[in-house]
C-alpha positions in Angstrom: -83.4 -119.1 -135.9 -86.4 -118.4 -138.0 -84.6 -115.7 -139.9 -81.9 -118.2 -140.9 -84.4 -120.7 -142.2 -86.1 -118.0 -144.2 -82.7 -116.8 -145.6 -81.8 -120.4 -146.6 -85.2 -120.9 -148.3 -85.0 -117.7 -150.2 -81.4 -118.3 -151.4 -82.3 -121.8 -152.5 -85.1 -120.4 -154.7 -82.9 -117.7 -156.1 -80.2 -120.2 -157.0 -82.8 -122.5 -158.5 -84.2 -119.9 -160.8 -80.7 -118.6 -161.7 -79.6 -122.1 -162.6 -82.6 -122.7 -164.8 -82.2 -119.4 -166.6 -78.5 -119.9 -167.3 -78.9 -123.5 -168.2 -81.6 -122.7 -170.7 -79.5 -120.1 -172.4 -76.7 -122.6 -172.7 -78.8 -125.4 -174.1 -79.5 -127.3 -170.9 -82.8 -128.5 -169.4 -84.2 -125.7 -167.2 -86.3 -128.1 -165.1 -83.3 -130.3 -164.3 -81.2 -127.4 -163.5 -83.9 -125.8 -161.3 -83.9 -128.9 -159.1 -80.1 -129.1 -159.1 -80.0 -125.5 -158.0 -82.5 -126.2 -155.3 -80.5 -129.1 -153.9 -76.9 -127.9 -154.5 -77.3 -124.1 -154.5 -74.2 -122.2 -155.4 -72.3 -125.2 -156.6 -74.9 -126.0 -159.3 -75.0 -122.2 -160.2 -71.3 -122.2 -160.9 -71.6 -125.4 -163.0 -74.5 -123.9 -164.9 -72.5 -120.8 -165.6 -69.6 -122.7 -167.0 -71.5 -125.4 -169.0 -72.1 -125.3 -172.7 -70.1 -123.6 -175.5 -70.5 -120.5 -177.6 -70.8 -120.5 -181.4 -67.9 -118.6 -182.8 -70.1 -117.3 -185.7 -73.3 -116.0 -184.0 -72.2 -116.1 -180.4 -75.2 -118.2 -179.2 -74.8 -120.6 -176.3 -75.2 -124.3 -177.2 -74.9 -127.6 -175.5 -71.3 -128.8 -175.1 -71.8 -131.8 -177.4 -73.3 -129.7 -180.3 -71.6 -130.1 -183.7 -73.8 -127.7 -185.7 -75.2 -124.4 -184.4 -79.0 -124.5 -184.2 -79.2 -120.8 -184.8 -76.9 -120.1 -187.7 -76.5 -123.7 -189.0 -72.7 -123.5 -189.2 -70.5 -126.4 -188.3 -68.6 -126.0 -185.0 -65.0 -126.9 -184.6 -64.1 -129.6 -182.1 -62.2 -128.2 -179.1 -59.4 -130.3 -177.9 
């Protein structure tokens, strides 16, 4: 029983860190996503992987509501 508790604790920390890293790369708040990963685990990780959008010019990840790329300063097209 103790091994299962340790496994759950370690996997929660891994998902938390992974969520924070991926969210930061995609323009999200790493602290918020760390706690979402801690609470929701793999569900938050999948959402963090799919959130945001990529600039078609410089290929940087941006928040999904961005209208201008913060790296190359080019205007982004609205996706429908």
